[in-house]
MMTF fields as JSON, N, C-alpha, C and O atoms, coordinates in Angstrom:
{
  "mmtfVersion": "1.0.0",
  "mmtfProducer": "UNKNOWN",
  "numBonds": 431,
  "numAtoms": 432,
  "numGroups": 108,
  "numChains": 1,
  "numModels": 1,
  "chainsPerModel": [1],
  "groupsPerChain": [108],
  "chainIdList": ["A"],
  "bondAtomList": [4, 2, 8, 6, 12, 10, 16, 14, 20, 18, 24, 22, 28, 26, 32, 30, 36, 34, 40, 38, 44, 42, 48, 46, 52, 50, 56, 54, 60, 58, 64, 62, 68, 66, 72, 70, 76, 74, 80, 78, 84, 82, 88, 86, 92, 90, 96, 94, 100, 98, 104, 102, 108, 106, 112, 110, 116, 114, 120, 118, 124, 122, 128, 126, 132, 130, 136, 134, 140, 138, 144, 142, 148, 146, 152, 150, 156, 154, 160, 158, 164, 162, 168, 166, 172, 170, 176, 174, 180, 178, 184, 182, 188, 186, 192, 190, 196, 194, 200, 198, 204, 202, 208, 206, 212, 210, 216, 214, 220, 218, 224, 222, 228, 226, 232, 230, 236, 234, 240, 238, 244, 242, 248, 246, 252, 250, 256, 254, 260, 258, 264, 262, 268, 266, 272, 270, 276, 274, 280, 278, 284, 282, 288, 286, 292, 290, 296, 294, 300, 298, 304, 302, 308, 306, 312, 310, 316, 314, 320, 318, 324, 322, 328, 326, 332, 330, 336, 334, 340, 338, 344, 342, 348, 346, 352, 350, 356, 354, 360, 358, 364, 362, 368, 366, 372, 370, 376, 374, 380, 378, 384, 382, 388, 386, 392, 390, 396, 394, 400, 398, 404, 402, 408, 406, 412, 410, 416, 414, 420, 418, 424, 422, 428, 426],
  "bondOrderList": [1, 1, 1, 1, 1, 1, 1, 1, 1, 1, 1, 1, 1, 1, 1, 1, 1, 1, 1, 1, 1, 1, 1, 1, 1, 1, 1, 1, 1, 1, 1, 1, 1, 1, 1, 1, 1, 1, 1, 1, 1, 1, 1, 1, 1, 1, 1, 1, 1, 1, 1, 1, 1, 1, 1, 1, 1, 1, 1, 1, 1, 1, 1, 1, 1, 1, 1, 1, 1, 1, 1, 1, 1, 1, 1, 1, 1, 1, 1, 1, 1, 1, 1, 1, 1, 1, 1, 1, 1, 1, 1, 1, 1, 1, 1, 1, 1, 1, 1, 1, 1, 1, 1, 1, 1, 1, 1],
  "groupList": [{"groupName": "MET", "atomNameList": ["N", "CA", "C", "O"], "elementList": ["N", "C", "C", "O"], "formalChargeList": [0, 0, 0, 0], "bondAtomList": [1, 0, 2, 1, 3, 2], "bondOrderList": [1, 1, 2], "singleLetterCode": "M", "chemCompType": "L-PEPTIDE LINKING"}, {"groupName": "SER", "atomNameList": ["N", "CA", "C", "O"], "elementList": ["N", "C", "C", "O"], "formalChargeList": [0, 0, 0, 0], "bondAtomList": [1, 0, 2, 1, 3, 2], "bondOrderList": [1, 1, 2], "singleLetterCode": "S", "chemCompType": "L-PEPTIDE LINKING"}, {"groupName": "ASP", "atomNameList": ["N", "CA", "C", "O"], "elementList": ["N", "C", "C", "O"], "formalChargeList": [0, 0, 0, 0], "bondAtomList": [1, 0, 2, 1, 3, 2], "bondOrderList": [1, 1, 2], "singleLetterCode": "D", "chemCompType": "L-PEPTIDE LINKING"}, {"groupName": "GLN", "atomNameList": ["N", "CA", "C", "O"], "elementList": ["N", "C", "C", "O"], "formalChargeList": [0, 0, 0, 0], "bondAtomList": [1, 0, 2, 1, 3, 2], "bondOrderList": [1, 1, 2], "singleLetterCode": "Q", "chemCompType": "L-PEPTIDE LINKING"}, {"groupName": "PRO", "atomNameList": ["N", "CA", "C", "O"], "elementList": ["N", "C", "C", "O"], "formalChargeList": [0, 0, 0, 0], "bondAtomList": [1, 0, 2, 1, 3, 2], "bondOrderList": [1, 1, 2], "singleLetterCode": "P", "chemCompType": "L-PEPTIDE LINKING"}, {"groupName": "LYS", "atomNameList": ["N", "CA", "C", "O"], "elementList": ["N", "C", "C", "O"], "formalChargeList": [0, 0, 0, 0], "bondAtomList": [1, 0, 2, 1, 3, 2], "bondOrderList": [1, 1, 2], "singleLetterCode": "K", "chemCompType": "L-PEPTIDE LINKING"}, {"groupName": "ILE", "atomNameList": ["N", "CA", "C", "O"], "elementList": ["N", "C", "C", "O"], "formalChargeList": [0, 0, 0, 0], "bondAtomList": [1, 0, 2, 1, 3, 2], "bondOrderList": [1, 1, 2], "singleLetterCode": "I", "chemCompType": "L-PEPTIDE LINKING"}, {"groupName": "ASN", "atomNameList": ["N", "CA", "C", "O"], "elementList": ["N", "C", "C", "O"], "formalChargeList": [0, 0, 0, 0], "bondAtomList": [1, 0, 2, 1, 3, 2], "bondOrderList": [1, 1, 2], "singleLetterCode": "N", "chemCompType": "L-PEPTIDE LINKING"}, {"groupName": "PHE", "atomNameList": ["N", "CA", "C", "O"], "elementList": ["N", "C", "C", "O"], "formalChargeList": [0, 0, 0, 0], "bondAtomList": [1, 0, 2, 1, 3, 2], "bondOrderList": [1, 1, 2], "singleLetterCode": "F", "chemCompType": "L-PEPTIDE LINKING"}, {"groupName": "THR", "atomNameList": ["N", "CA", "C", "O"], "elementList": ["N", "C", "C", "O"], "formalChargeList": [0, 0, 0, 0], "bondAtomList": [1, 0, 2, 1, 3, 2], "bondOrderList": [1, 1, 2], "singleLetterCode": "T", "chemCompType": "L-PEPTIDE LINKING"}, {"groupName": "VAL", "atomNameList": ["N", "CA", "C", "O"], "elementList": ["N", "C", "C", "O"], "formalChargeList": [0, 0, 0, 0], "bondAtomList": [1, 0, 2, 1, 3, 2], "bondOrderList": [1, 1, 2], "singleLetterCode": "V", "chemCompType": "L-PEPTIDE LINKING"}, {"groupName": "ALA", "atomNameList": ["N", "CA", "C", "O"], "elementList": ["N", "C", "C", "O"], "formalChargeList": [0, 0, 0, 0], "bondAtomList": [1, 0, 2, 1, 3, 2], "bondOrderList": [1, 1, 2], "singleLetterCode": "A", "chemCompType": "L-PEPTIDE LINKING"}, {"groupName": "ARG", "atomNameList": ["N", "CA", "C", "O"], "elementList": ["N", "C", "C", "O"], "formalChargeList": [0, 0, 0, 0], "bondAtomList": [1, 0, 2, 1, 3, 2], "bondOrderList": [1, 1, 2], "singleLetterCode": "R", "chemCompType": "L-PEPTIDE LINKING"}, {"groupName": "TYR", "atomNameList": ["N", "CA", "C", "O"], "elementList": ["N", "C", "C", "O"], "formalChargeList": [0, 0, 0, 0], "bondAtomList": [1, 0, 2, 1, 3, 2], "bondOrderList": [1, 1, 2], "singleLetterCode": "Y", "chemCompType": "L-PEPTIDE LINKING"}, {"groupName": "CYS", "atomNameList": ["N", "CA", "C", "O"], "elementList": ["N", "C", "C", "O"], "formalChargeList": [0, 0, 0, 0], "bondAtomList": [1, 0, 2, 1, 3, 2], "bondOrderList": [1, 1, 2], "singleLetterCode": "C", "chemCompType": "L-PEPTIDE LINKING"}, {"groupName": "HIS", "atomNameList": ["N", "CA", "C", "O"], "elementList": ["N", "C", "C", "O"], "formalChargeList": [0, 0, 0, 0], "bondAtomList": [1, 0, 2, 1, 3, 2], "bondOrderList": [1, 1, 2], "singleLetterCode": "H", "chemCompType": "L-PEPTIDE LINKING"}, {"groupName": "LEU", "atomNameList": ["N", "CA", "C", "O"], "elementList": ["N", "C", "C", "O"], "formalChargeList": [0, 0, 0, 0], "bondAtomList": [1, 0, 2, 1, 3, 2], "bondOrderList": [1, 1, 2], "singleLetterCode": "L", "chemCompType": "L-PEPTIDE LINKING"}, {"groupName": "GLU", "atomNameList": ["N", "CA", "C", "O"], "elementList": ["N", "C", "C", "O"], "formalChargeList": [0, 0, 0, 0], "bondAtomList": [1, 0, 2, 1, 3, 2], "bondOrderList": [1, 1, 2], "singleLetterCode": "E", "chemCompType": "L-PEPTIDE LINKING"}, {"groupName": "TRP", "atomNameList": ["N", "CA", "C", "O"], "elementList": ["N", "C", "C", "O"], "formalChargeList": [0, 0, 0, 0], "bondAtomList": [1, 0, 2, 1, 3, 2], "bondOrderList": [1, 1, 2], "singleLetterCode": "W", "chemCompType": "L-PEPTIDE LINKING"}, {"groupName": "GLY", "atomNameList": ["N", "CA", "C", "O"], "elementList": ["N", "C", "C", "O"], "formalChargeList": [0, 0, 0, 0], "bondAtomList": [1, 0, 2, 1, 3, 2], "bondOrderList": [1, 1, 2], "singleLetterCode": "G", "chemCompType": "PEPTIDE LINKING"}],
  "groupTypeList": [0, 1, 2, 3, 4, 5, 3, 6, 7, 8, 9, 6, 10, 4, 11, 2, 2, 10, 11, 1, 11, 4, 12, 9, 13, 1, 7, 8, 14, 1, 6, 11, 15, 9, 4, 8, 2, 8, 9, 16, 9, 8, 14, 17, 10, 0, 4, 16, 1, 2, 5, 17, 6, 5, 2, 11, 17, 15, 2, 15, 10, 10, 12, 11, 4, 10, 12, 11, 5, 6, 10, 10, 4, 10, 3, 8, 10, 4, 7, 16, 6, 11, 11, 16, 3, 17, 15, 18, 12, 10, 8, 1, 17, 1, 13, 7, 9, 10, 19, 18, 7, 5, 19, 19, 19, 4, 6, 15],
  "groupIdList": [1, 2, 3, 4, 5, 6, 7, 8, 9, 10, 11, 12, 13, 14, 15, 16, 17, 18, 19, 20, 21, 22, 23, 24, 25, 26, 27, 28, 29, 30, 31, 32, 33, 34, 35, 36, 37, 38, 39, 40, 41, 42, 43, 44, 45, 46, 47, 48, 49, 50, 51, 52, 53, 54, 55, 56, 57, 58, 59, 60, 61, 62, 63, 64, 65, 66, 67, 68, 69, 70, 71, 72, 73, 74, 75, 76, 77, 78, 79, 80, 81, 82, 83, 84, 85, 86, 87, 88, 89, 90, 91, 92, 93, 94, 95, 96, 97, 98, 99, 100, 101, 102, 103, 104, 105, 106, 107, 108],
  "secStructList": [7, 7, 7, 1, 7, 7, 7, 7, 7, 7, 7, 7, 7, 7, 7, 7, 7, 6, 6, 6, 1, 7, 7, 7, 7, 7, 1, 3, 3, 3, 3, 3, 3, 7, 1, 1, 3, 3, 3, 3, 3, 3, 3, 7, 7, 7, 7, 7, 7, 2, 2, 2, 2, 2, 2, 2, 2, 2, 2, 1, 7, 7, 7, 7, 7, 3, 3, 3, 3, 3, 3, 3, 3, 4, 4, 4, 2, 2, 2, 2, 2, 2, 2, 2, 2, 2, 2, 2, 2, 2, 2, 2, 2, 2, 1, 6, 6, 1, 4, 4, 4, 6, 6, 7, 1, 7, 7, 7],
  "xCoordList": [32.805, 32.051, 30.78, 30.765, 29.737, 28.404, 28.356, 28.813, 27.804, 27.647, 26.403, 26.139, 25.575, 24.467, 24.778, 25.589, 24.076, 24.36, 23.823, 22.836, 24.548, 24.005, 22.751, 22.731, 21.808, 20.612, 20.696, 21.063, 20.299, 20.319, 18.941, 18.604, 18.209, 16.964, 17.21, 18.006, 16.462, 16.762, 15.491, 14.709, 15.242, 14.133, 14.698, 15.805, 14.007, 14.436, 13.602, 12.372, 14.268, 13.546, 14.075, 15.251, 13.181, 13.663, 14.768, 14.628, 15.747, 16.699, 16.097, 16.097, 15.617, 14.785, 15.785, 16.119, 16.266, 17.026, 16.259, 16.22, 15.575, 14.835, 15.503, 14.849, 16.691, 17.302, 17.232, 17.189, 17.214, 17.376, 15.923, 15.731, 14.887, 13.658, 12.575, 11.992, 12.357, 11.364, 10.051, 9.825, 9.079, 7.62, 6.95, 7.342, 5.964, 5.413, 3.966, 3.67, 3.05, 1.678, 1.111, 1.537, 0.075, -0.752, -2.011, -2.108, -3.189, -4.468, -5.166, -6.391, -4.367, -4.931, -3.752, -2.564, -4.167, -3.144, -3.854, -4.931, -3.153, -3.458, -2.393, -1.226, -3.118, -2.522, -2.373, -3.38, -1.267, -1.292, -0.237, 0.625, -0.443, 0.507, 0.872, 0.174, 1.987, 2.559, 2.651, 2.377, 3.038, 3.265, 4.357, 4.441, 5.172, 6.31, 6.392, 7.219, 5.448, 5.497, 4.194, 3.317, 4.087, 2.976, 3.355, 4.279, 2.803, 3.246, 2.131, 0.947, 2.563, 1.665, 2.102, 3.211, 1.181, 1.481, 0.675, -0.556, 1.351, 0.693, 0.644, 1.626, -0.567, -0.82, -1.489, -2.058, -1.43, -2.082, -3.128, -2.911, -4.376, -5.551, -6.145, -6.618, -6.02, -6.563, -7.797, -8.193, -8.642, -9.888, -9.76, -8.79, -10.725, -10.669, -11.184, -12.223, -10.636, -11.023, -12.288, -12.639, -12.845, -14.04, -13.764, -14.575, -12.575, -12.12, -11.824, -12.227, -11.068, -10.857, -12.305, -12.469, -13.164, -14.598, -15.257, -15.877, -15.083, -15.705, -14.925, -15.546, -13.522, -12.775, -13.21, -13.583, -13.23, -13.604, -15.035, -15.283, -15.997, -17.326, -17.266, -17.944, -16.342, -16.247, -15.442, -15.926, -14.153, -13.271, -13.446, -12.961, -14.131, -14.249, -12.871, -12.689, -11.97, -10.687, -10.172, -10.363, -9.511, -8.819, -7.464, -7.298, -6.542, -4.988, -4.624, -5.046, -3.843, -3.271, -1.907, -1.4, -1.2, 0.427, 0.702, 0.038, 1.789, 2.386, 3.313, 4.072, 3.26, 4.202, 5.192, 6.35, 4.932, 5.805, 5.217, 4.011, 6.183, 5.903, 6.679, 7.902, 6.098, 6.659, 6.386, 5.22, 7.363, 7.258, 7.782, 8.824, 6.996, 7.294, 7.043, 6.142, 7.843, 7.728, 6.409, 5.915, 5.816, 4.652, 4.637, 3.662, 5.781, 5.986, 5.696, 5.261, 5.931, 5.956, 4.529, 4.266, 3.55, 2.289, 1.407, 0.807, 1.407, 0.554, 0.93, 0.083, 2.426, 2.742, 2.296, 1.974, 2.304, 1.902, 0.357, -0.044, -0.512, -1.844, -2.055, -2.851, -1.48, -1.604, -1.176, -1.91, -0.179, 0.395, -0.669, -0.994, -1.136, -2.173, -3.547, -4.14, -3.978, -5.148, -4.9, -5.798, -3.687, -3.39, -3.44, -4.08, -2.733, -2.667, -4.026, -4.378, -4.932, -6.296, -7.064, -7.793, -7.006, -7.63, -7.195, -8.091, -5.955, -5.481, -5.943, -6.264, -5.956, -6.377, -7.869, -8.278, -8.686, -10.127, -10.378, -11.113, -9.906, -10.051, -9.563, -10.163, -8.5, -8.104, -8.936, -9.074, -9.484, -10.288, -11.693, -12.296, -12.241, -13.598, -14.635, -15.777, -14.353, -15.36, -15.235, -15.999, -14.184, -14.14, -15.2, -15.418, -15.847, -17.056, -16.996, -17.955, -16.004, -15.883, -15.534, -15.68, -15.083, -14.744, -15.904, -15.723, -17.092, -18.288, -18.876, -19.69, -18.636, -19.155, -18.616, -19.322, -17.42, -16.873, -16.145, -15.21, -16.504, -15.982, -14.84, -14.62, -14.111, -12.946, -13.356, -14.469, -12.385, -12.705, -11.946, -10.716, -12.594, -11.836, -11.791, -11.196],
  "yCoordList": [-32.975, -31.756, -32.05, -32.86, -31.378, -31.521, -30.627, -29.484, -31.211, -30.365, -29.591, -28.906, -29.543, -28.759, -27.364, -27.009, -26.44, -24.959, -24.618, -25.175, -23.573, -23.07, -22.194, -21.431, -22.351, -21.511, -20.443, -20.667, -19.193, -17.875, -17.173, -16.638, -17.11, -16.492, -14.96, -14.61, -14.039, -12.558, -11.965, -12.597, -10.66, -9.774, -8.697, -8.229, -8.295, -7.205, -5.963, -6.002, -4.888, -3.674, -2.543, -2.496, -1.709, -0.551, 0.406, 0.741, 0.821, 1.755, 3.076, 3.455, 3.724, 5.037, 6.094, 6.953, 6.06, 7.126, 7.996, 7.726, 9.136, 9.915, 10.49, 10.557, 10.836, 11.306, 10.456, 11.025, 9.01, 8.262, 7.838, 7.449, 7.907, 7.386, 8.472, 8.178, 9.604, 10.427, 9.878, 9.063, 10.287, 9.807, 10.451, 11.542, 9.782, 10.199, 9.94, 8.774, 10.806, 10.664, 10.021, 10.303, 9.097, 8.512, 8.322, 8.016, 8.541, 8.057, 7.272, 7.248, 6.658, 5.678, 4.625, 4.946, 3.487, 2.449, 1.506, 0.944, 1.416, 0.457, -0.787, -0.721, -1.859, -3.08, -3.879, -4.04, -4.328, -5.163, -6.354, -6.197, -7.541, -8.738, -9.365, -9.205, -10.099, -11.05, -12.373, -12.439, -13.431, -14.726, -14.587, -15.444, -13.586, -13.507, -12.38, -12.34, -11.459, -10.277, -9.421, -9.603, -8.59, -7.718, -6.32, -6.007, -5.378, -4.151, -3.266, -3.381, -2.398, -1.549, -0.079, 0.394, 0.519, 1.869, 2.926, 2.954, 3.698, 4.695, 5.964, 6.492, 6.516, 8.005, 8.825, 8.308, 10.234, 11.175, 11.744, 12.383, 11.479, 12.016, 13.34, 13.296, 14.367, 15.775, 16.002, 15.387, 17.018, 17.341, 17.796, 18.44, 17.454, 17.755, 19.05, 19.471, 19.661, 20.957, 20.678, 19.546, 21.754, 21.76, 21.138, 20.376, 21.476, 20.828, 19.335, 18.568, 18.92, 17.498, 16.762, 15.667, 17.282, 16.586, 16.392, 15.369, 17.503, 17.203, 16.249, 15.397, 16.214, 15.142, 13.878, 13.002, 13.631, 12.318, 11.876, 10.712, 12.932, 12.514, 11.806, 10.824, 12.435, 12.01, 10.712, 9.729, 10.73, 9.704, 8.554, 7.432, 8.917, 7.965, 7.564, 6.495, 8.461, 8.147, 9.557, 10.68, 9.279, 10.543, 10.031, 8.95, 10.717, 10.432, 11.084, 12.198, 10.371, 10.824, 10.673, 9.776, 11.615, 11.521, 10.299, 9.927, 9.598, 8.447, 9.031, 9.958, 8.494, 8.952, 7.892, 8.238, 6.783, 5.526, 4.345, 4.095, 3.594, 2.221, 1.155, 1.277, 0.158, -0.766, -2.157, -2.513, -2.927, -4.185, -5.399, -5.317, -6.23, -7.292, -8.636, -8.804, -9.592, -11.023, -11.543, -11.076, -12.472, -13.063, -13.686, -13.596, -14.317, -14.942, -13.898, -14.315, -12.597, -11.535, -11.289, -10.968, -11.399, -10.87, -11.497, -10.716, -12.806, -13.197, -12.62, -12.357, -12.458, -11.757, -10.221, -9.676, -9.656, -8.203, -8.224, -7.393, -9.179, -9.158, -9.457, -8.745, -10.352, -10.683, -9.422, -9.085, -8.839, -7.637, -6.485, -5.889, -6.259, -5.18, -5.49, -4.595, -6.724, -7.184, -7.115, -6.778, -7.436, -7.332, -5.837, -5.46, -5.078, -3.526, -2.959, -2.104, -3.321, -2.881, -3.384, -2.555, -4.604, -4.914, -4.152, -3.766, -3.898, -3.227, -1.726, -1.005, -1.33, 0.209, 0.401, 1.407, -0.545, -0.498, -0.662, 0.169, -1.537, -1.632, -0.397, -0.051, 0.351, 1.429, 2.736, 3.593, 2.827, 3.959, 3.665, 4.339, 2.714, 2.311, 3.412, 3.264, 4.392, 5.538, 6.669, 7.631, 6.58, 7.504, 7.56, 6.518, 8.561, 8.552, 7.96, 7.263, 8.106, 7.52, 5.893, 5.167, 5.483, 4.013, 3.206, 1.991, 3.694, 3.043, 2.143, 1.314, 2.163, 1.354, -0.024, -0.911, -0.37, -1.556, -2.151, -2.928, -1.843, -2.351, -1.512, -0.379, -2.13, -1.459, -0.205, -0.096, 0.758, 2.051, 1.973, 1.929, 1.955, 1.832, 3.318, 3.483],
  "zCoordList": [11.257, 11.138, 10.356, 9.43, 10.751, 10.062, 8.733, 8.704, 7.719, 6.461, 6.579, 5.59, 7.567, 7.814, 8.012, 8.867, 7.148, 7.403, 8.647, 9.127, 9.263, 10.574, 10.23, 9.264, 11.017, 10.869, 11.957, 13.11, 11.446, 12.284, 12.301, 11.245, 13.219, 13.165, 13.47, 14.342, 12.681, 12.988, 12.55, 11.84, 12.989, 12.605, 11.787, 12.052, 10.832, 9.866, 10.19, 10.144, 10.51, 10.966, 9.983, 9.624, 9.613, 8.787, 9.401, 10.577, 8.752, 9.28, 8.879, 7.708, 9.808, 9.56, 9.17, 9.987, 7.965, 7.445, 6.543, 5.343, 7.077, 6.476, 5.065, 4.024, 5.157, 3.998, 2.755, 1.664, 2.836, 1.785, 1.359, 0.207, 2.279, 2.029, 2.672, 3.715, 2.076, 2.644, 2.499, 1.604, 3.374, 3.42, 2.161, 1.747, 1.576, 0.336, 0.603, 0.862, 0.584, 0.657, -0.643, -1.763, -0.384, -1.445, -0.798, 0.391, -1.739, -1.359, -2.43, -2.539, -3.184, -4.225, -4.507, -4.498, -4.728, -4.979, -6.111, -5.912, -7.249, -8.325, -8.103, -7.716, -8.448, -8.288, -9.671, -10.36, -10.043, -11.191, -10.757, -9.892, -11.48, -11.203, -12.492, -13.494, -12.486, -13.427, -12.684, -11.486, -13.401, -12.602, -11.55, -10.67, -11.59, -10.727, -9.713, -8.802, -9.956, -8.894, -8.855, -9.699, -7.979, -7.861, -7.885, -7.134, -8.626, -8.743, -8.054, -8.371, -7.118, -6.371, -6.837, -6.591, -7.476, -7.932, -7.069, -7.096, -6.388, -5.461, -6.048, -6.569, -5.977, -6.76, -5.746, -4.785, -5.957, -5.23, -6.042, -7.072, -5.516, -6.371, -5.532, -4.396, -6.262, -5.756, -6.243, -7.233, -5.535, -6.157, -7.589, -7.988, -8.308, -9.844, -10.299, -9.791, -11.11, -11.624, -12.625, -12.959, -13.0, -13.855, -15.188, -15.714, -15.757, -16.88, -16.821, -17.695, -15.711, -15.327, -15.195, -15.735, -14.591, -14.475, -15.8, -16.093, -16.653, -18.023, -18.715, -19.35, -18.722, -19.439, -18.817, -19.597, -17.588, -17.066, -17.529, -17.841, -17.552, -18.194, -19.502, -19.802, -20.287, -21.554, -21.705, -22.266, -21.17, -21.3, -20.162, -20.308, -19.103, -17.969, -17.369, -16.787, -17.551, -16.98, -16.228, -16.694, -15.028, -14.448, -14.21, -13.644, -14.594, -14.472, -13.158, -12.849, -12.408, -11.135, -11.256, -11.93, -10.557, -10.498, -9.799, -8.831, -10.337, -9.589, -8.512, -8.796, -7.263, -6.155, -5.97, -5.733, -6.038, -5.985, -6.621, -6.624, -7.189, -7.731, -7.038, -6.961, -6.547, -5.726, -6.269, -6.445, -6.53, -7.164, -5.905, -5.254, -5.826, -4.696, -5.31, -6.132, -4.908, -5.391, -4.915, -3.888, -5.589, -5.283, -3.853, -3.106, -3.54, -2.227, -1.047, 0.026, -1.248, -0.3, 0.027, 1.186, -0.866, -1.012, 0.368, 1.106, 0.586, 1.619, 3.097, 3.951, 3.271, 4.445, 4.494, 5.551, 3.416, 3.288, 3.712, 4.527, 3.157, 3.416, 4.879, 5.492, 5.45, 6.835, 7.734, 8.663, 7.505, 8.1, 8.122, 9.149, 6.969, 6.702, 7.488, 8.089, 7.445, 8.13, 9.669, 10.441, 10.07, 11.587, 12.056, 13.037, 11.29, 11.713, 11.503, 12.316, 10.459, 10.366, 11.606, 12.15, 12.12, 13.245, 14.495, 15.246, 14.798, 15.924, 15.687, 16.631, 14.449, 14.301, 14.529, 15.109, 14.084, 14.234, 15.737, 16.269, 16.402, 17.97, 18.654, 19.672, 18.205, 18.903, 18.654, 19.527, 17.384, 16.998, 16.698, 15.863, 17.318, 16.931, 17.248, 16.814, 17.898, 18.202, 17.266, 17.343, 16.276, 15.236, 14.189, 13.572, 13.917, 13.1, 11.833, 11.502, 11.016, 9.768, 9.79, 8.806, 10.994, 11.112, 11.53, 11.608, 11.818, 12.333, 11.28, 11.688, 10.155, 8.983, 9.074, 8.594, 9.639, 9.806, 8.572, 8.765, 7.388, 6.142, 5.651, 6.078, 4.717, 4.135, 3.359, 2.842, 3.299, 2.559, 1.248, 1.266, 0.169, -1.049, -1.745, -2.81]
}
């Protein structure tokens, strides 16, 4: 018998169970890293009130509610970047006539 482990190839797909993982809207992402992982903190930034604008003028900080904090291992990041670039390419080609997409560059 061979001591070689059997290799099995498979594809991982999300099990769309809405009850356990509801959709969460975010329009801002802060990224931090350690030598071991990356943390993506997703926030929802709403239009600012007059008071929040004055506070931001003074402190130069706007606090946004955190909607999700995702920690991924460093080894995961290159595949995430590649997947985002590929989806952005397909999206851009599919919606190239949309007015806001005519600039061609990323939206920050």
